[in-house]
C-alpha positions in Angstrom: -9.5 7.8 -28.5 -6.3 7.7 -26.7 -6.2 7.9 -22.9 -4.7 11.3 -22.8 -7.4 12.5 -24.8 -9.9 11.5 -22.6 -8.4 12.9 -19.7 -8.5 16.2 -21.8 -12.3 15.7 -22.5 -13.1 14.9 -18.2 -11.0 17.8 -17.6 -12.7 20.0 -19.6 -16.1 19.2 -19.2 -15.6 18.5 -15.3 -15.2 22.2 -14.4 -16.4 22.4 -11.4 -16.0 20.4 -8.2 -19.9 19.7 -8.3 -19.7 18.0 -11.9 -16.6 15.9 -10.7 -18.9 14.8 -8.0 -21.4 13.7 -10.2 -19.4 12.0 -12.7 -18.2 9.7 -9.5 -21.5 9.0 -8.8 -22.7 8.3 -12.3 -19.6 6.6 -13.6 -17.7 4.9 -10.7 -18.4 1.9 -8.4 -16.2 1.2 -5.2 -15.2 -2.6 -5.3 -12.6 -3.6 -2.6 -9.5 -4.8 -2.8 -8.5 -9.0 -1.9 -5.2 -8.9 0.0 -4.5 -12.6 -0.9 -4.7 -11.7 -5.0 -3.2 -8.4 -5.2 -6.0 -6.9 -7.3 -9.2 -5.8 -7.4 -11.7 -8.9 -7.3 -15.4 -8.0 -9.6 -16.1 -11.2 -11.1 -16.4 -9.5 -14.7 -12.6 -8.6 -14.7 -11.2 -11.6 -13.0 -13.3 -14.5 -13.7 -13.8 -16.9 -11.6 -12.4 -14.9 -8.8 -14.8 -14.8 -5.6 -16.3 -10.9 -5.4 -15.3 -9.5 -1.7 -17.7 -6.4 -0.8 -17.9 -7.2 2.9 -15.7 -4.5 4.9 -14.5 -7.1 7.2 -12.9 -8.9 4.2 -11.1 -5.4 3.6 -7.8 -6.3 5.3 -4.7 -5.2 3.1 -2.4 -2.3 4.4 -1.3 0.1 1.4 1.5 -1.7 1.0 -0.6 -5.1 0.2 -3.4 -2.9 -2.3 -3.0 -3.0 -5.5 -2.6 1.0 -6.2 -4.3 1.7 -9.6 -3.4 4.3 -11.9 -5.8 6.6 -13.4 -5.2 4.9 -16.7 -6.1 1.7 -15.5 -9.1 2.9 -13.9 -10.6 4.3 -17.2 -10.2 0.7 -18.7 -12.0 -0.8 -15.8 -15.3 -1.2 -16.5 -18.7 -3.3 -15.5 -21.8 -2.4 -16.7 -21.2 1.2 -17.5 -18.9 2.0 -14.3 -15.3 2.2 -13.5 -14.0 -0.1 -10.7 -12.0 0.7 -8.5 -11.2 1.5 -4.5 -10.4 4.6 -2.1 -7.0 5.4 -3.3 -7.9 4.4 -7.1 -11.0 6.9 -6.8 -8.4 9.5 -5.6 -5.6 9.2 -8.5 -8.3 9.5 -11.0 -9.4 12.8 -9.2 -6.0 13.9 -9.3 -5.3 13.3 -13.1 -8.6 15.0 -13.8 -7.7 18.1 -11.7 -4.1 18.5 -12.3 -5.1 18.6 -16.0 -7.1 21.7 -14.9 -4.1 23.9 -13.2 -5.2 22.6 -9.6 -2.4 21.1 -6.9 -4.0 18.3 -6.3 -2.3 15.4 -4.4 -3.7 11.7 -2.9 -3.4 12.3 1.0 -2.9 9.3 3.1 -4.9 9.2 6.2 -5.4 6.2 8.7 -6.8 3.5 6.1 -7.9 5.6 3.5 -7.1 7.7 0.9 -8.3 10.8 -1.0 -7.9 13.6 -3.2 -7.3 17.1 -1.8 -6.8 20.6 -3.3 -6.3 24.0 -1.9 -7.4 27.3 -3.4 -6.0 30.9 -2.3 -9.0 33.8 -2.5 -8.0 37.2 -3.3 -8.3 38.0 0.3 -6.0 35.6 1.4 -8.2 32.9 2.9 -8.2 29.2 1.8 -10.4 27.0 0.6 -9.6 23.6 0.8 -11.5 20.9 -1.2 -11.5 16.9 -1.1 -13.0 14.2 -3.5 -13.0 10.6 -3.2 -15.3 7.5 -1.9 -17.1 9.9 0.5 -17.9 12.4 -2.3 -16.9 15.7 -2.5 -16.3 18.1 0.3 -15.6 21.8 0.3 -14.3 23.2 3.9 -16.1 20.7 5.5 -19.6 21.1 4.1 -20.0 17.7 1.7 -22.2 17.7 -1.2 -25.6 16.6 -0.8 -26.0 18.0 3.0 -26.9 21.3 4.4 -24.1 23.7 4.2 -22.5 25.9 7.2 -22.0 29.4 6.1 -19.3 29.9 8.3 -17.1 27.2 6.5 -18.1 28.9 3.2 -15.8 32.1 4.3 -13.1 29.8 3.9 -10.0 30.0 6.7 -7.1 32.0 7.3 -4.9 29.2 6.9 -3.6 26.1 4.6 -3.6 23.5 7.8 -6.9 24.9 9.2 -8.6 24.5 5.8 -7.2 20.8 5.1 -8.3 20.0 8.9 -11.9 20.9 7.6 -11.5 17.9 5.3 -11.3 15.7 8.1 -13.8 16.7 10.8 -16.7 13.9 8.7 -14.4 11.0 9.2 -15.2 11.6 13.1 -18.6 10.2 13.0 -19.7 6.8 12.3 -20.6 4.5 9.7 -17.8 5.3 7.0 -16.5 2.2 7.4 -12.8 2.9 8.4 -12.5 0.9 11.2 -10.2 2.4 13.7 -8.9 4.6 11.0 -9.4 8.1 10.7 -11.5 9.0 13.6 -9.9 12.1 15.3 -7.3 12.4 12.6 -5.3 15.6 12.0 -3.0 17.2 10.2 0.0 18.9 11.2 1.4 22.1 10.1 4.9 20.0 10.1 3.8 17.0 7.8 1.3 15.7 5.3 1.8 12.5 4.3 1.6 11.9 0.3 0.8 8.8 -1.4 2.3 8.3 -5.4 2.8 5.5 -7.4 6.4 4.3 -7.4 6.0 1.2 -9.3 2.9 -0.2 -11.3 0.7 -1.7 -8.5 2.7 -0.5 -6.0 2.3 3.0 -3.8 4.7 4.3 -1.6 4.3 7.8 0.5 6.2 11.3 0.9 6.0 13.2 4.0 6.4 17.2 3.4 5.1 20.3 5.3 1.8 21.7 5.0 3.8 25.2 3.5 4.7 23.4 0.6 1.6 22.2 -1.1 1.1 24.9 -2.8 4.7 24.2 -4.8 3.8 21.3 -6.6 7.2 21.6 -8.2 8.7 21.2 -4.6 6.7 18.1 -3.7 7.5 16.6 -7.2 11.2 16.9 -6.2 10.8 15.4 -2.9 9.4 12.1 -4.4 12.3 12.6 -6.8 14.8 12.7 -4.2 13.3 9.9 -2.4 15.1 7.9 -4.7 18.0 9.3 -5.6 21.4 8.2 -4.9 22.8 11.6 -6.2 24.5 13.3 -3.3 25.4 16.6 -4.5 21.8 16.7 -6.4 20.4 15.8 -2.7 22.6 18.6 -1.0 21.8 21.1 -3.5 17.7 20.6 -3.4 18.5 20.5 0.2 20.0 23.9 0.9 17.7 25.7 -2.0 15.0 24.8 0.3 16.9 25.5 4.0 17.4 29.3 2.4 13.7 29.6 0.9 12.0 28.1 3.5 13.5 29.0 7.0 10.6 28.4 9.0 10.7 24.4 8.2 14.3 23.9 9.2 13.6 21.3 11.7 12.2 19.2 8.8 14.5 20.2 6.5 17.6 19.2 8.3 15.9 15.5 9.5 15.0 15.4 5.9 18.6 15.9 4.3 20.5 14.0 7.0 18.3 11.2 6.0 18.5 12.0 2.5 22.0 12.0 2.2 22.6 8.7 4.6 20.2 6.8 1.8 22.4 7.8 -0.7 24.9 5.3 0.1 25.2 1.7 1.2 26.4 -0.1 3.9 29.6 -0.1 2.1 30.4 3.3 1.9 30.2 4.3 5.3 33.6 6.8 5.6 32.7 8.2 2.5 29.2 9.2 3.8 30.7 10.0 7.1 32.6 12.8 5.7 29.6 14.4 3.7 27.8 14.1 7.0 30.0 15.5 9.4 30.6 18.4 6.6 26.9 19.6 7.7 27.4 18.9 11.0 30.1 21.2 11.3 28.3 23.6 9.1 25.2 23.5 11.3 26.7 23.2 14.8 23.7 23.1 16.5 21.8 20.5 14.4 22.1 17.1 16.0 20.6 14.9 13.3 23.7 14.6 11.2 25.9 13.3 14.2 22.8 10.8 14.5 22.8 9.9 10.8 26.6 8.9 11.1 25.7 6.9 14.0 23.1 4.7 12.6 25.5 4.1 9.4 27.9 2.7 11.6 25.2 0.5 13.3 23.9 -0.4 9.9 26.8 -2.4 8.7 26.5 -5.4 11.5 30.4 -4.9 12.3 31.2 -5.1 16.2 33.8 -2.4 15.9 31.4 -0.5 13.6 28.9 -0.9 16.7 31.4 0.5 19.2 32.2 3.5 16.7 28.6 4.7 16.1 27.9 4.8 20.4 30.6 8.1 20.1 28.2 9.6 17.4 25.3 9.3 19.2 26.4 10.0 22.3 27.7 13.2 20.5 24.5 13.9 19.5 23.0 13.8 23.2 25.4 15.9 24.6 25.1 18.4 22.1 21.2 18.6 23.4 19.2 15.6 21.1 15.5 14.6 22.1 15.5 11.8 19.8 14.7 9.0 21.6 16.8 6.8 19.5 19.6 8.4 20.5 19.5 7.3 24.1 18.4 4.0 23.0 21.1 3.0 21.1 23.4 4.3 23.9 21.6 2.7 26.7 21.4 -0.6 24.3 25.4 -0.6 24.6 25.5 -0.4 28.0 23.2 -3.6 28.3 25.5 -5.6 25.5 28.4 -4.2 27.6 26.5 -5.8 31.2 26.6 -2.3 32.5 22.9 -2.2 34.1 23.3 0.8 36.1 24.3 3.0 33.1 21.6 1.2 30.8 18.8 2.1 33.4 20.4 5.9 33.6 20.3 6.8 30.3 16.9 5.4 29.3 15.4 7.0 32.7 17.5 10.6 31.5 15.4 10.3 28.1 12.2 9.6 29.6 12.9 13.5 31.1 14.0 14.9 27.4 12.4 12.9 24.7 9.1 14.1 23.3 9.2 10.6 21.3 10.2 8.7 24.6 8.7 4.6 24.6 8.2 3.3 27.7 8.5 -0.4 26.6 12.4 -0.2 26.6 12.6 1.2 30.2 10.4 -1.1 31.4 12.3 -3.9 30.5 15.6 -2.2 31.7 13.9 -2.2 35.1 13.4 -5.8 34.6 17.4 -6.6 33.6 18.3 -4.8 36.5 15.9 -7.0 38.7 13.1 -4.1 39.8 10.2 -5.3 38.7 8.0 -2.8 40.8 9.4 -0.2 38.3 8.8 -2.1 35.2 5.4 -3.0 36.4 4.6 1.0 37.0 7.0 2.0 33.8 4.1 -0.4 31.8 1.2 0.7 33.6 2.2 4.4 32.9 2.8 4.1 29.2 -0.2 2.1 28.9 -2.2 4.9 30.5 -0.6 7.3 28.2 -0.8 5.1 25.2 -3.9 3.1 25.5 -3.5 2.1 21.7 -0.2 0.7 21.8 -0.8 -2.7 21.6 2.9 -3.6 21.1 3.3 -2.0 24.9 0.2 -4.1 26.1 1.7 -7.5 24.7 5.2 -6.8 26.2 3.5 -6.2 29.8 1.4 -9.2 29.3 4.7 -11.1 28.5 6.4 -9.9 31.5 3.4 -10.1 33.9 1.1 -13.1 32.8 -0.6 -12.7 36.3 
């Protein structure tokens, strides 16, 4: 029997979420990945390799993890069970569910991955499902547990429906180790995992609104690797017309995608296309910002000076992106203009939602104001107590 035939049989017979859940319970077993070997360490598959099943040994990130295709999972069998970990579970479920016509995706959440899909009812309500290492979840009702009747009624929005699936990770005992507890999906973006090449996973970020349209999501994956400027531009402009509510996301995406179409050697050509969009959409600052990043990426002194012109233009047009302010401030630092170095970062603090406290604290240190540096570090740590980099910089600056 071919793999494709087997997947067809699974899709035909596992025709309810409950059947899919039972299939996983009976025929799938979780095995941790070894970050050193890059592949699951079950002894029957890898001979003398030491099996790793303890949570403390599971240290690999998405980048180090071996991401297993569904075609690999169905052939990795020991004592009657297929062997995989969380993202492998999810990709197998996605394979089966997509054959049933469902818009299934592998969702990335901190230190974990799960297969999700949604369905819209005739009354306009949304049902959300997840299938993964913790079993089936519908609308926040985990299979085999007492059901909340209110959750069974569905949800008015796609975002709320998807977040009903996240609440289970708030509970202890799921082994996520500072992972998904408290995590929620925002309307503006959801991070999806796909297999970019054998054994390697990549992510793509899209607004929640796009999830029901799998063709659009698939194109985002294609465009992430495209160097075809015309194709990228046409795709971006089409989405801007079709999804006006997502203009902030789409302009940022389009500016980044156009920039990525060029190598550092094509800066002048890239500047032309980005400048066209900057002039076409004068209220958007993203295109000027990307021109600045392009020139900065070459490493050439004259290009670095040129980059500041574009970062400053973005600021003058109302950019609230901290990176623009940081780059302009860093240019002042390199020139020895400490007053403007500090002033630019102080302005960013009052404007940018993505403001970073560390650079301002370091600017105060450079200017000789250690009292302000200390208070800035401490303010940032109060607001972001899990920011270990900021804490480390604080300890280095003030070891006492």
